[in-house]
N, C-alpha and C positions, 0 to 999 in steps of 0.2 A: 467665398469661403477659402481659407488658407489650407490647402490640402497637401500637406507635407509628405516627404518620402516615408516617414514614420507612420503617418496615418494610412498611407497606401499599403505599406508592408504588413502592418497589423491586420488590415482588412483582408488582405490576400491570405495570410496564414490561418485566419479564423474561419475562412470559408472552405478550407481544405477538408475538414471533417464532413461537411455536407456534400461536398463534391465527390469524396471517395465513397461514402456510404449511403447518403441520402435518406436516412432514418432518423426519427425522433422517438424519445421515450423507450428505447431499446438498447440493451447492452450489445455492443459488437466487439469482435475480436480483431485486434491489429497485430499482424505478424511481420516478420522481416520482409516479406514480399511487398506488403503495403507501404512500409517505410522506404524501400528501395524505389518504388514507383512514385512516391510522394514524400520526399524527406521533410517537407514542411509540417507534416503530422507530428514529427518529433518536437517541433517548436511549440505546438499546442500542448503536448504531453509535458514538456519541461516547464512551460509557463505555469501550469497548475501545480506540479511537484515543487518548483522553486518557491512559489507563493506560500504553499502549505508548510514547507520546512525552513522558511526564512528565519523564524524566531529562534531556531536552534542552530543557526549557522548554515543552513542548507543541508540537502541530502548528501550523505557520504559518497554515494556512487555517481550521482548526477548533478555535476556542477555546470553543465551547459547542454544545449540541445545536441551538440556533437557527441557528448557522452552517451546520450540516449541513442543516437544513430549508431555509434560504434558498438553499444551493448547488444543491439539487435543484430548487427552485422556479424559480430563474432560469436553469437549464440549465448552470450551471458544472460541476455533476457530472452525468455522463450516467447511470451506474448504480452501484450497489454490489452485490457478491456476498458471501454469507454462508453459514455452515454451523453446524449444531448437532450436537455429537458426544457429548454426555454425557446424564446422566439429568435434568439441570435444563433446563426448556424455554426456553432463551434461546440467542442466537447466541454461538458460541465463537470464531469467526474471521471476519474481514471484510476486504475489499479495495475501495477506492473508486477509480473511473475517471473521467477527464475525456476528452472527445473533442477531439483536437488534429489538426493537419495530418498528423501521422505515424500517426494512427489512435487506438486506445484506449489511453490512457496510465494506468498504475497509479500513483496519487499518494499513496496512504496504505494501509497494511496493518497488521493487528494481530490477535493471538490472546490468549486468556486466559493470563496468565503462569503460572498454576498447572496448566496442562494441556498436557503433552507431546503428547497426541494432537491437540489443536487446533493447536499449532505445526506439527507434522509435516504435517497436512492443508493448512495455509496454504502451507508451503514447496512441497509437491508441486503444489498448485493453480497457484501463481505460476509455477513452472518449466514446467508444462504449457502454460499460456496464452502465456507468452513464446516459445514454439516455434511459435505459430500466427501466420500472416500478419496484419499490422495491429495487433499488440499490442506494447507496449514499455514500458520504465521506465528511470529513472535511479537507479543504486544506488551504494552505497558500503560500506565497512567490513564488518561481519559478514555482512550479507545479500549483498553482492557476492561474498564469498568462497564462501558456500554455493551461490548460483546459478551462479557460473562453475564451480564444481566439478561441478555437475550438468549441465554441457554446454549451457547456454542460449546462443543466438547473441549475438554482440557486434558493435556497429557501431564500426569502426575508421577510417571515412572522416571526416575533420574537416568536409568540405563537407556531408556528409549530416547530421551532428550539428548543425552551425550552422544549416542550413536548417529543421530540425525545431524546435530549441529557440527559435530567433529572439531570442536574448538574448546578451549579451556573455559569451564564455567564454575562458578561457586554455588553449590546447591544450597538452598535455603529451606525448601519445603514450605513453611509458613512465610508470608511476606515479611521482610525484615523490618519494615518501618510503619507497622499498623498504627502505633500510638501517635505517629506524626501526621496521619492522613485524616481528611474530614470523615466524620462518623459514618455517613452513608457509603462512602468509598470503602472504608475499612471493613464494613459489614459485609460487603460483596467480596473483597479480596480475602477475607478470613475464611471463606468457605472452601478455599482451594489450597492444596499442598504442593502445587507444582512450581513454585517460585524459585528462580535462580538469578544469580548476577552474572553479567557478562560485560567485558570491557568493549566499549564502542569506539568510534573514530575520534571522539573527544578525549580519549584516554581515561575516562571515568567508568567506574562500575555501575551498571544500570540494572535495576530489578526488572526481570522479564518473566513471562509465562508463555508456554507454547499452547496454542489453541488449534482446533481442527482435528482432522483424521489422517495423520501422516501415514505413509506406507512404513511398515516395520518388518525388518529382516526376520525371516522365520529360521 
């Protein structure tokens, strides 16, 4: 068998999750200490994130495994949570969190595109966490439809959204493009009045909604 350096390297990094945690079918927390002890975990995280966000040009914050390592090192990322659900000893789904004024914000999530089990685990995990106090996310499109259909809480107060994001947003209330959406998506989106537009890394205004139970200043 032609066992190239690439084969060896890929095998080595995909074994790091099992080596570090040794569990399956259970979400584990990865912090800066884990990354410092085993930087190859960052390659597994990046591989999932890069694959999931490739169609939109990649994730704005994570263009390489080095970006993941640095984000943990400088405290920009607080933790990641990951799970292994199949026979291969690597992570199959991951969510990355940043600590913000509103609490723990989910800023990137990914699952193996070839694994429906991994995708289902990821969605169930996100829905569960977003129903816990101090957890929130900004979502749109397909993920928004799934999570809203699962009954995650929605922030519909523009003052709360603005205080947490602390960036310029264009408040819509109702989703601005309901007539252009598929009927089943529009039906879900039309139930909520917390939609706003925010300019992202591509320079375009994207319709978002804040979900979860963020901390609110009293």
